[in-house]
C-alpha positions in Angstrom: -24.5 41.8 3.8 -27.3 44.2 4.0 -27.2 47.4 7.1 -29.8 49.2 8.6 -30.4 51.3 6.1 -31.0 48.6 3.7 -33.3 47.8 6.2 -35.3 50.8 6.5 -35.6 50.6 2.6 -36.9 47.2 2.7 -39.5 47.8 5.5 -41.0 50.9 3.1 -41.0 49.2 -0.3 -43.5 46.5 2.1 -45.6 49.1 2.4 -45.9 50.5 -1.1 -43.5 49.3 -3.1 -44.8 51.7 -5.9 -42.9 54.3 -3.6 -41.4 56.7 -5.7 -37.0 56.8 -5.7 -37.4 60.6 -4.1 -40.0 60.0 -1.1 -38.6 56.3 -0.4 -34.8 58.9 -0.2 -36.5 60.9 2.6 -38.3 58.6 4.2 -34.7 56.9 5.4 -32.7 60.1 4.7 -30.2 60.0 1.5 -29.9 61.6 -1.4 -31.6 60.1 -4.7 -28.8 59.4 -5.5 -27.4 57.0 -2.7 -31.1 55.8 -2.5 -31.7 55.0 -5.6 -28.1 53.3 -5.6 -28.7 50.2 -3.4 -32.0 49.7 -4.2 -30.0 49.2 -7.7 -27.9 46.7 -5.7 -31.0 45.3 -3.7 -32.3 44.4 -6.6 -28.8 43.0 -8.1 -28.5 40.7 -5.4 -31.8 38.7 -5.2 -32.6 40.8 -2.0 -35.1 42.4 -4.2 -37.1 39.3 -6.7 -39.8 41.7 -8.0 -42.4 44.2 -7.2 -46.6 42.2 -7.3 -49.7 43.8 -7.2 -51.2 42.1 -4.3 -55.1 41.3 -5.2 -58.2 40.7 -3.1 -58.9 37.0 -4.8 -62.0 37.4 -3.8 -62.1 40.9 -5.8 -61.3 38.9 -8.9 -64.2 36.3 -8.2 -62.2 33.7 -6.4 -63.4 34.5 -2.6 -62.9 30.9 -1.9 -59.6 29.2 -0.7 -58.8 25.9 0.4 -55.7 24.4 2.3 -54.1 20.6 1.3 -52.5 18.7 2.3 -50.7 15.7 -0.1 -49.2 12.6 0.6 -47.5 11.1 -2.5 -47.1 7.3 -3.2 -43.5 7.3 -3.3 -41.2 10.4 -2.1 -38.1 9.8 -5.4 -36.8 12.5 -7.2 -38.8 11.5 -10.3 -42.0 12.0 -8.8 -41.1 14.9 -6.7 -40.4 16.7 -9.8 -43.1 16.1 -12.2 -45.3 16.6 -9.1 -43.8 20.1 -8.3 -44.0 20.8 -11.9 -47.1 20.3 -12.1 -48.3 22.6 -9.5 -46.0 25.6 -9.9 -48.3 25.7 -13.4 -51.7 25.3 -12.0 -52.9 29.0 -11.4 -55.9 28.2 -8.8 -52.5 26.8 -6.4 -51.6 29.8 -5.5 -49.2 28.7 -2.5 -47.5 25.2 -2.6 -44.3 23.8 0.1 -42.6 20.8 0.4 -43.1 19.6 3.7 -40.8 17.5 6.6 -42.0 14.2 7.3 -46.4 13.3 7.0 -47.9 15.0 4.7 -45.0 15.6 2.2 -46.5 18.9 0.7 -48.6 22.1 1.7 -51.3 23.3 -1.3 -53.1 26.8 -1.3 -55.7 26.8 -3.2 -57.8 29.4 -4.9 -61.3 29.4 -6.5 -64.4 30.9 -7.2 -67.2 29.0 -5.1 -66.9 25.5 -2.7 -69.0 24.1 -6.2 -66.3 25.3 -7.4 -63.0 23.9 -5.5 -64.9 20.1 -6.0 -64.6 20.8 -9.4 -60.6 21.2 -9.6 -60.4 19.3 -6.3 -62.2 15.8 -8.6 -60.6 17.4 -12.0 -57.3 18.8 -10.8 -55.8 17.5 -7.2 -57.0 13.9 -8.2 -55.0 14.0 -11.2 -52.1 15.2 -9.7 -49.2 12.7 -10.3 -47.9 10.3 -7.1 -50.2 11.6 -5.0 -51.6 8.5 -2.3 -53.4 10.9 -0.5 -55.8 14.5 -0.5 -56.6 15.6 3.1 -58.6 19.6 2.2 -59.7 22.2 5.1 -61.3 24.8 5.1 -59.9 28.7 5.4 -62.5 30.8 7.0 -60.7 34.0 7.8 -57.3 35.0 6.6 -55.5 36.9 9.1 -52.3 37.4 7.8 -51.1 36.6 4.1 -47.9 37.7 1.6 -46.0 39.8 4.7 -42.7 38.4 3.7 -39.4 38.0 6.2 -39.5 40.5 9.0 -36.5 43.3 8.0 
């Protein structure tokens, strides 16, 4: 179980995943050794799943975003497993959630621009296994993303 000190560590790591153990210890009011021990425990227990760079899609030529709602023809285990594996393998699908009710899935797709997205839609999304219907909506503005859970 995590306590208020662990939560404080997590809050600082959400703001700066590259903070040094020394700086983190100072911010949370611990010496380095106990802070490092807690950090290692949070990593080993799976509370901290990893560290990643927050890359601006537009800065790497992928500034177009679409949300795609997917309805499958049939929702059975083999169809879902194949569909989910193909989605997980596709680098342009940057987020995916399986939903209760209809539609069955929500996908966040990035592309360079509208024509690139159209090509991706036609060549990749329409051929995903088991797809009955795709409904896209275009993202006008990102207000908040990759926030992670509140700690």
